N, CA, C and O atoms as a Maestro MAE file, in Angstrom:
{
 s_m_m2io_version
 :::
 2.0.0
}

f_m_ct {
 s_m_title
 :::
 protein
 m_atom[224] {
  # First column is atom index #
  i_m_mmod_type
  r_m_x_coord
  r_m_y_coord
  r_m_z_coord
  i_m_residue_number
  s_m_chain_name
  s_m_pdb_residue_name
  s_m_pdb_atom_name
  i_m_atomic_number
  :::
  1 25 22.204 -28.333 53.736 1 A "MET " " N  " 7
  2 3 21.356 -27.392 54.666 1 A "MET " " CA " 6
  3 2 19.962 -27.816 54.417 1 A "MET " " C  " 6
  4 15 19.343 -27.527 53.393 1 A "MET " " O  " 8
  5 25 19.398 -28.660 55.602 2 A "LEU " " N  " 7
  6 3 18.239 -29.254 55.100 2 A "LEU " " CA " 6
  7 2 16.944 -28.552 55.012 2 A "LEU " " C  " 6
  8 15 16.908 -27.391 55.419 2 A "LEU " " O  " 8
  9 25 15.857 -29.106 54.529 3 A "MET " " N  " 7
  10 3 14.692 -28.546 53.766 3 A "MET " " CA " 6
  11 2 13.864 -27.115 55.431 3 A "MET " " C  " 6
  12 15 13.436 -25.961 55.418 3 A "MET " " O  " 8
  13 25 14.048 -28.062 56.391 4 A "SER " " N  " 7
  14 3 13.641 -27.700 57.666 4 A "SER " " CA " 6
  15 2 14.657 -26.528 57.953 4 A "SER " " C  " 6
  16 15 14.266 -25.724 58.799 4 A "SER " " O  " 8
  17 25 15.387 -26.391 57.622 5 A "ASP " " N  " 7
  18 3 16.395 -25.352 58.515 5 A "ASP " " CA " 6
  19 2 16.405 -24.111 57.814 5 A "ASP " " C  " 6
  20 15 17.186 -23.190 58.055 5 A "ASP " " O  " 8
  21 25 15.406 -24.112 56.829 6 A "ILE " " N  " 7
  22 3 15.126 -23.047 55.637 6 A "ILE " " CA " 6
  23 2 13.382 -22.409 56.335 6 A "ILE " " C  " 6
  24 15 12.579 -23.169 56.877 6 A "ILE " " O  " 8
  25 25 13.140 -20.859 56.127 7 A "GLU " " N  " 7
  26 3 12.382 -19.834 56.653 7 A "GLU " " CA " 6
  27 2 12.229 -19.172 55.663 7 A "GLU " " C  " 6
  28 15 13.043 -18.363 55.216 7 A "GLU " " O  " 8
  29 25 10.774 -19.544 55.047 8 A "ILE " " N  " 7
  30 3 10.595 -18.280 54.373 8 A "ILE " " CA " 6
  31 2 9.395 -17.144 54.241 8 A "ILE " " C  " 6
  32 15 8.274 -17.045 53.743 8 A "ILE " " O  " 8
  33 25 10.099 -16.552 54.809 9 A "ILE " " N  " 7
  34 3 8.867 -15.254 55.067 9 A "ILE " " CA " 6
  35 2 8.337 -14.529 53.554 9 A "ILE " " C  " 6
  36 15 9.092 -14.049 52.708 9 A "ILE " " O  " 8
  37 25 7.167 -14.581 53.497 10 A "THR " " N  " 7
  38 3 6.609 -13.612 52.274 10 A "THR " " CA " 6
  39 2 6.105 -12.145 52.267 10 A "THR " " C  " 6
  40 15 5.902 -11.450 51.272 10 A "THR " " O  " 8
  41 25 5.911 -11.745 53.826 11 A "ASP " " N  " 7
  42 3 5.016 -10.968 53.991 11 A "ASP " " CA " 6
  43 2 5.695 -9.165 54.255 11 A "ASP " " C  " 6
  44 15 5.147 -8.079 54.444 11 A "ASP " " O  " 8
  45 25 7.419 -9.717 54.113 12 A "GLY " " N  " 7
  46 3 8.486 -9.011 54.595 12 A "GLY " " CA " 6
  47 2 8.514 -8.913 56.031 12 A "GLY " " C  " 6
  48 15 9.033 -7.931 56.562 12 A "GLY " " O  " 8
  49 25 7.957 -9.925 56.768 13 A "GLY " " N  " 7
  50 3 8.269 -10.198 58.422 13 A "GLY " " CA " 6
  51 2 7.456 -9.316 59.114 13 A "GLY " " C  " 6
  52 15 7.534 -9.278 60.342 13 A "GLY " " O  " 8
  53 25 6.514 -8.438 58.375 14 A "ARG " " N  " 7
  54 3 5.761 -7.426 59.222 14 A "ARG " " CA " 6
  55 2 4.047 -7.902 59.306 14 A "ARG " " C  " 6
  56 15 2.996 -7.314 59.049 14 A "ARG " " O  " 8
  57 25 4.365 -9.172 59.766 15 A "ARG " " N  " 7
  58 3 3.236 -9.493 60.445 15 A "ARG " " CA " 6
  59 2 2.559 -8.906 61.454 15 A "ARG " " C  " 6
  60 15 3.267 -8.753 62.449 15 A "ARG " " O  " 8
  61 25 1.317 -8.474 61.579 16 A "ARG " " N  " 7
  62 3 1.091 -7.442 62.644 16 A "ARG " " CA " 6
  63 2 -0.189 -8.772 63.736 16 A "ARG " " C  " 6
  64 15 -0.725 -9.763 63.240 16 A "ARG " " O  " 8
  65 25 -0.310 -8.383 64.966 17 A "ARG " " N  " 7
  66 3 -1.420 -8.879 65.487 17 A "ARG " " CA " 6
  67 2 -2.365 -7.718 65.823 17 A "ARG " " C  " 6
  68 15 -2.041 -6.699 66.433 17 A "ARG " " O  " 8
  69 25 -3.760 -8.060 65.265 18 A "TRP " " N  " 7
  70 3 -4.595 -6.967 65.811 18 A "TRP " " CA " 6
  71 2 -6.082 -7.321 66.667 18 A "TRP " " C  " 6
  72 15 -7.028 -8.060 66.396 18 A "TRP " " O  " 8
  73 25 -5.833 -6.565 67.627 19 A "SER " " N  " 7
  74 3 -6.765 -6.925 68.646 19 A "SER " " CA " 6
  75 2 -8.474 -6.853 67.905 19 A "SER " " C  " 6
  76 15 -8.731 -6.172 66.912 19 A "SER " " O  " 8
  77 25 -9.456 -7.681 68.622 20 A "GLU " " N  " 7
  78 3 -10.659 -7.264 68.285 20 A "GLU " " CA " 6
  79 2 -11.083 -6.529 68.157 20 A "GLU " " C  " 6
  80 15 -12.028 -6.528 67.369 20 A "GLU " " O  " 8
  81 25 -10.616 -5.082 68.991 21 A "ALA " " N  " 7
  82 3 -11.103 -3.679 69.199 21 A "ALA " " CA " 6
  83 2 -10.499 -3.301 67.979 21 A "ALA " " C  " 6
  84 15 -11.288 -2.767 67.199 21 A "ALA " " O  " 8
  85 25 -9.525 -3.398 67.647 22 A "GLU " " N  " 7
  86 3 -8.738 -2.649 66.262 22 A "GLU " " CA " 6
  87 2 -9.083 -3.189 65.069 22 A "GLU " " C  " 6
  88 15 -8.802 -2.384 64.181 22 A "GLU " " O  " 8
  89 25 -9.738 -4.546 64.484 23 A "LYS " " N  " 7
  90 3 -10.562 -5.000 63.451 23 A "LYS " " CA " 6
  91 2 -11.538 -4.008 63.452 23 A "LYS " " C  " 6
  92 15 -11.509 -3.032 62.703 23 A "LYS " " O  " 8
  93 25 -12.419 -4.242 64.295 24 A "LEU " " N  " 7
  94 3 -13.631 -4.034 64.577 24 A "LEU " " CA " 6
  95 2 -13.485 -2.270 64.612 24 A "LEU " " C  " 6
  96 15 -14.563 -1.722 64.839 24 A "LEU " " O  " 8
  97 25 -12.912 -1.815 64.518 25 A "ARG " " N  " 7
  98 3 -12.158 0.097 64.105 25 A "ARG " " CA " 6
  99 2 -12.105 0.064 62.620 25 A "ARG " " C  " 6
  100 15 -12.758 0.803 61.884 25 A "ARG " " O  " 8
  101 25 -11.610 -0.481 62.398 26 A "VAL " " N  " 7
  102 3 -10.944 -0.373 60.926 26 A "VAL " " CA " 6
  103 2 -12.444 -1.025 59.607 26 A "VAL " " C  " 6
  104 15 -12.741 -0.428 58.572 26 A "VAL " " O  " 8
  105 25 -13.065 -2.251 60.080 27 A "VAL " " N  " 7
  106 3 -14.324 -1.716 59.613 27 A "VAL " " CA " 6
  107 2 -15.156 -1.477 59.801 27 A "VAL " " C  " 6
  108 15 -15.957 -1.678 58.888 27 A "VAL " " O  " 8
  109 25 -15.817 -0.737 61.350 28 A "GLU " " N  " 7
  110 3 -16.118 0.365 61.159 28 A "GLU " " CA " 6
  111 2 -15.944 1.419 60.274 28 A "GLU " " C  " 6
  112 15 -16.820 1.940 59.585 28 A "GLU " " O  " 8
  113 25 -14.645 1.735 60.334 29 A "GLU " " N  " 7
  114 3 -14.438 2.857 59.355 29 A "GLU " " CA " 6
  115 2 -14.846 2.670 57.769 29 A "GLU " " C  " 6
  116 15 -15.006 3.800 57.306 29 A "GLU " " O  " 8
  117 25 -15.080 1.640 56.742 30 A "THR " " N  " 7
  118 3 -15.309 1.442 55.858 30 A "THR " " CA " 6
  119 2 -16.904 1.433 56.047 30 A "THR " " C  " 6
  120 15 -17.582 2.048 55.223 30 A "THR " " O  " 8
  121 25 -17.375 0.914 56.858 31 A "LEU " " N  " 7
  122 3 -18.808 1.338 56.844 31 A "LEU " " CA " 6
  123 2 -19.594 2.563 57.071 31 A "LEU " " C  " 6
  124 15 -20.820 2.514 56.977 31 A "LEU " " O  " 8
  125 25 -18.995 3.637 57.357 32 A "GLN " " N  " 7
  126 3 -19.135 4.757 57.370 32 A "GLN " " CA " 6
  127 2 -19.275 5.678 56.190 32 A "GLN " " C  " 6
  128 15 -19.854 6.763 56.135 32 A "GLN " " O  " 8
  129 25 -18.568 4.964 55.182 33 A "GLY " " N  " 7
  130 3 -18.528 5.661 53.997 33 A "GLY " " CA " 6
  131 2 -18.015 6.935 53.418 33 A "GLY " " C  " 6
  132 15 -18.297 7.358 52.297 33 A "GLY " " O  " 8
  133 25 -17.415 7.374 54.087 34 A "HIS " " N  " 7
  134 3 -16.126 8.969 54.412 34 A "HIS " " CA " 6
  135 2 -15.108 8.792 53.156 34 A "HIS " " C  " 6
  136 15 -14.838 9.676 52.342 34 A "HIS " " O  " 8
  137 25 -14.469 7.119 53.172 35 A "ASP " " N  " 7
  138 3 -13.692 6.603 51.996 35 A "ASP " " CA " 6
  139 2 -13.987 5.544 51.546 35 A "ASP " " C  " 6
  140 15 -15.028 4.913 51.723 35 A "ASP " " O  " 8
  141 25 -12.745 5.179 50.699 36 A "SER " " N  " 7
  142 3 -13.019 3.985 49.699 36 A "SER " " CA " 6
  143 2 -12.583 3.324 50.846 36 A "SER " " C  " 6
  144 15 -12.186 3.776 51.920 36 A "SER " " O  " 8
  145 25 -12.737 2.045 50.401 37 A "ILE " " N  " 7
  146 3 -12.287 0.904 51.116 37 A "ILE " " CA " 6
  147 2 -10.427 0.964 50.369 37 A "ILE " " C  " 6
  148 15 -9.625 1.378 51.206 37 A "ILE " " O  " 8
  149 25 -10.166 0.815 49.795 38 A "PRO " " N  " 7
  150 3 -8.369 1.067 49.352 38 A "PRO " " CA " 6
  151 2 -7.907 2.478 50.311 38 A "PRO " " C  " 6
  152 15 -6.854 2.681 50.915 38 A "PRO " " O  " 8
  153 25 -8.993 3.240 50.197 39 A "ALA " " N  " 7
  154 3 -8.102 4.498 51.726 39 A "ALA " " CA " 6
  155 2 -8.010 4.080 52.445 39 A "ALA " " C  " 6
  156 15 -6.881 4.245 52.906 39 A "ALA " " O  " 8
  157 25 -8.814 3.274 53.204 40 A "VAL " " N  " 7
  158 3 -9.485 3.330 54.411 40 A "VAL " " CA " 6
  159 2 -7.528 1.871 54.831 40 A "VAL " " C  " 6
  160 15 -6.662 1.985 55.699 40 A "VAL " " O  " 8
  161 25 -7.680 0.902 53.829 41 A "ALA " " N  " 7
  162 3 -7.117 -0.135 53.968 41 A "ALA " " CA " 6
  163 2 -5.594 0.489 53.923 41 A "ALA " " C  " 6
  164 15 -4.736 -0.092 54.589 41 A "ALA " " O  " 8
  165 25 -5.267 1.536 53.236 42 A "ARG " " N  " 7
  166 3 -3.843 2.270 53.083 42 A "ARG " " CA " 6
  167 2 -3.572 3.050 54.628 42 A "ARG " " C  " 6
  168 15 -2.581 3.012 55.357 42 A "ARG " " O  " 8
  169 25 -4.378 3.487 54.726 43 A "ARG " " N  " 7
  170 3 -4.399 4.623 56.020 43 A "ARG " " CA " 6
  171 2 -4.037 3.655 57.156 43 A "ARG " " C  " 6
  172 15 -3.295 4.163 57.997 43 A "ARG " " O  " 8
  173 25 -4.396 2.352 57.381 44 A "ASN " " N  " 7
  174 3 -4.258 1.020 58.377 44 A "ASN " " CA " 6
  175 2 -3.032 0.596 58.322 44 A "ASN " " C  " 6
  176 15 -2.392 0.476 59.366 44 A "ASN " " O  " 8
  177 25 -2.495 0.300 57.130 45 A "GLY " " N  " 7
  178 3 -1.806 -0.631 56.302 45 A "GLY " " CA " 6
  179 2 -2.145 -2.060 56.654 45 A "GLY " " C  " 6
  180 15 -1.704 -2.851 57.489 45 A "GLY " " O  " 8
  181 25 -3.111 -2.116 55.697 46 A "VAL " " N  " 7
  182 3 -3.522 -3.521 55.316 46 A "VAL " " CA " 6
  183 2 -4.302 -3.613 54.087 46 A "VAL " " C  " 6
  184 15 -4.980 -2.686 53.644 46 A "VAL " " O  " 8
  185 25 -4.157 -5.006 53.440 47 A "ALA " " N  " 7
  186 3 -4.434 -5.244 52.156 47 A "ALA " " CA " 6
  187 2 -5.747 -4.794 51.610 47 A "ALA " " C  " 6
  188 15 -6.552 -5.676 51.908 47 A "ALA " " O  " 8
  189 25 -6.174 -4.115 51.142 48 A "PRO " " N  " 7
  190 3 -7.465 -3.606 50.677 48 A "PRO " " CA " 6
  191 2 -8.282 -5.472 50.387 48 A "PRO " " C  " 6
  192 15 -9.322 -5.798 50.960 48 A "PRO " " O  " 8
  193 25 -7.750 -6.128 49.716 49 A "ASN " " N  " 7
  194 3 -8.495 -7.359 50.137 49 A "ASN " " CA " 6
  195 2 -9.493 -7.868 51.355 49 A "ASN " " C  " 6
  196 15 -10.698 -8.103 51.443 49 A "ASN " " O  " 8
  197 25 -8.311 -7.914 52.284 50 A "LEU " " N  " 7
  198 3 -9.108 -7.872 53.981 50 A "LEU " " CA " 6
  199 2 -10.307 -7.397 54.388 50 A "LEU " " C  " 6
  200 15 -11.118 -7.856 55.193 50 A "LEU " " O  " 8
  201 25 -10.316 -5.946 53.406 51 A "LEU " " N  " 7
  202 3 -11.504 -5.497 54.299 51 A "LEU " " CA " 6
  203 2 -12.882 -5.812 53.486 51 A "LEU " " C  " 6
  204 15 -14.068 -5.842 53.814 51 A "LEU " " O  " 8
  205 25 -12.064 -6.065 52.098 52 A "TYR " " N  " 7
  206 3 -13.486 -6.256 50.996 52 A "TYR " " CA " 6
  207 2 -14.057 -7.477 51.869 52 A "TYR " " C  " 6
  208 15 -15.240 -7.400 52.200 52 A "TYR " " O  " 8
  209 25 -13.264 -8.670 52.295 53 A "ALA " " N  " 7
  210 3 -13.633 -9.607 52.879 53 A "ALA " " CA " 6
  211 2 -14.758 -9.639 53.756 53 A "ALA " " C  " 6
  212 15 -15.813 -10.246 53.571 53 A "ALA " " O  " 8
  213 25 -14.455 -8.973 54.668 54 A "HIS " " N  " 7
  214 3 -15.108 -8.512 55.817 54 A "HIS " " CA " 6
  215 2 -16.414 -7.805 55.849 54 A "HIS " " C  " 6
  216 15 -17.361 -7.909 56.628 54 A "HIS " " O  " 8
  217 25 -16.172 -6.864 54.527 55 A "ALA " " N  " 7
  218 3 -17.426 -5.806 54.538 55 A "ALA " " CA " 6
  219 2 -18.625 -6.038 53.831 55 A "ALA " " C  " 6
  220 15 -19.677 -5.401 53.883 55 A "ALA " " O  " 8
  221 25 -18.232 -7.357 52.947 56 A "SER " " N  " 7
  222 3 -19.570 -6.920 52.427 56 A "SER " " CA " 6
  223 2 -21.160 -8.475 53.202 56 A "SER " " C  " 6
  224 15 -22.348 -8.340 52.911 56 A "SER " " O  " 8
  :::
 }
 m_bond[223] {
  # First column is bond index #
  i_m_from
  i_m_to
  i_m_order
  :::
  1 1 2 1
  2 2 3 1
  3 3 4 2
  4 3 5 1
  5 5 6 1
  6 6 7 1
  7 7 8 2
  8 7 9 1
  9 9 10 1
  10 10 11 1
  11 11 12 2
  12 11 13 1
  13 13 14 1
  14 14 15 1
  15 15 16 2
  16 15 17 1
  17 17 18 1
  18 18 19 1
  19 19 20 2
  20 19 21 1
  21 21 22 1
  22 22 23 1
  23 23 24 2
  24 23 25 1
  25 25 26 1
  26 26 27 1
  27 27 28 2
  28 27 29 1
  29 29 30 1
  30 30 31 1
  31 31 32 2
  32 31 33 1
  33 33 34 1
  34 34 35 1
  35 35 36 2
  36 35 37 1
  37 37 38 1
  38 38 39 1
  39 39 40 2
  40 39 41 1
  41 41 42 1
  42 42 43 1
  43 43 44 2
  44 43 45 1
  45 45 46 1
  46 46 47 1
  47 47 48 2
  48 47 49 1
  49 49 50 1
  50 50 51 1
  51 51 52 2
  52 51 53 1
  53 53 54 1
  54 54 55 1
  55 55 56 2
  56 55 57 1
  57 57 58 1
  58 58 59 1
  59 59 60 2
  60 59 61 1
  61 61 62 1
  62 62 63 1
  63 63 64 2
  64 63 65 1
  65 65 66 1
  66 66 67 1
  67 67 68 2
  68 67 69 1
  69 69 70 1
  70 70 71 1
  71 71 72 2
  72 71 73 1
  73 73 74 1
  74 74 75 1
  75 75 76 2
  76 75 77 1
  77 77 78 1
  78 78 79 1
  79 79 80 2
  80 79 81 1
  81 81 82 1
  82 82 83 1
  83 83 84 2
  84 83 85 1
  85 85 86 1
  86 86 87 1
  87 87 88 2
  88 87 89 1
  89 89 90 1
  90 90 91 1
  91 91 92 2
  92 91 93 1
  93 93 94 1
  94 94 95 1
  95 95 96 2
  96 95 97 1
  97 97 98 1
  98 98 99 1
  99 99 100 2
  100 99 101 1
  101 101 102 1
  102 102 103 1
  103 103 104 2
  104 103 105 1
  105 105 106 1
  106 106 107 1
  107 107 108 2
  108 107 109 1
  109 109 110 1
  110 110 111 1
  111 111 112 2
  112 111 113 1
  113 113 114 1
  114 114 115 1
  115 115 116 2
  116 115 117 1
  117 117 118 1
  118 118 119 1
  119 119 120 2
  120 119 121 1
  121 121 122 1
  122 122 123 1
  123 123 124 2
  124 123 125 1
  125 125 126 1
  126 126 127 1
  127 127 128 2
  128 127 129 1
  129 129 130 1
  130 130 131 1
  131 131 132 2
  132 131 133 1
  133 133 134 1
  134 134 135 1
  135 135 136 2
  136 135 137 1
  137 137 138 1
  138 138 139 1
  139 139 140 2
  140 139 141 1
  141 141 142 1
  142 142 143 1
  143 143 144 2
  144 143 145 1
  145 145 146 1
  146 146 147 1
  147 147 148 2
  148 147 149 1
  149 149 150 1
  150 150 151 1
  151 151 152 2
  152 151 153 1
  153 153 154 1
  154 154 155 1
  155 155 156 2
  156 155 157 1
  157 157 158 1
  158 158 159 1
  159 159 160 2
  160 159 161 1
  161 161 162 1
  162 162 163 1
  163 163 164 2
  164 163 165 1
  165 165 166 1
  166 166 167 1
  167 167 168 2
  168 167 169 1
  169 169 170 1
  170 170 171 1
  171 171 172 2
  172 171 173 1
  173 173 174 1
  174 174 175 1
  175 175 176 2
  176 175 177 1
  177 177 178 1
  178 178 179 1
  179 179 180 2
  180 179 181 1
  181 181 182 1
  182 182 183 1
  183 183 184 2
  184 183 185 1
  185 185 186 1
  186 186 187 1
  187 187 188 2
  188 187 189 1
  189 189 190 1
  190 190 191 1
  191 191 192 2
  192 191 193 1
  193 193 194 1
  194 194 195 1
  195 195 196 2
  196 195 197 1
  197 197 198 1
  198 198 199 1
  199 199 200 2
  200 199 201 1
  201 201 202 1
  202 202 203 1
  203 203 204 2
  204 203 205 1
  205 205 206 1
  206 206 207 1
  207 207 208 2
  208 207 209 1
  209 209 210 1
  210 210 211 1
  211 211 212 2
  212 211 213 1
  213 213 214 1
  214 214 215 1
  215 215 216 2
  216 215 217 1
  217 217 218 1
  218 218 219 1
  219 219 220 2
  220 219 221 1
  221 221 222 1
  222 222 223 1
  223 223 224 2
  :::
 }
}
């Protein structure tokens, strides 16, 4: 077996494509301040560090 025949999936194969509108909605949710960033992340199925990078 050649190395080029191997595919490694590190995220469980659940890579999601987000539209600009979806991204904006999630970031706006964090800016409203009703819930913590980790809670917003869990609700939307994303890693909290992705929201921290965009919220600051």
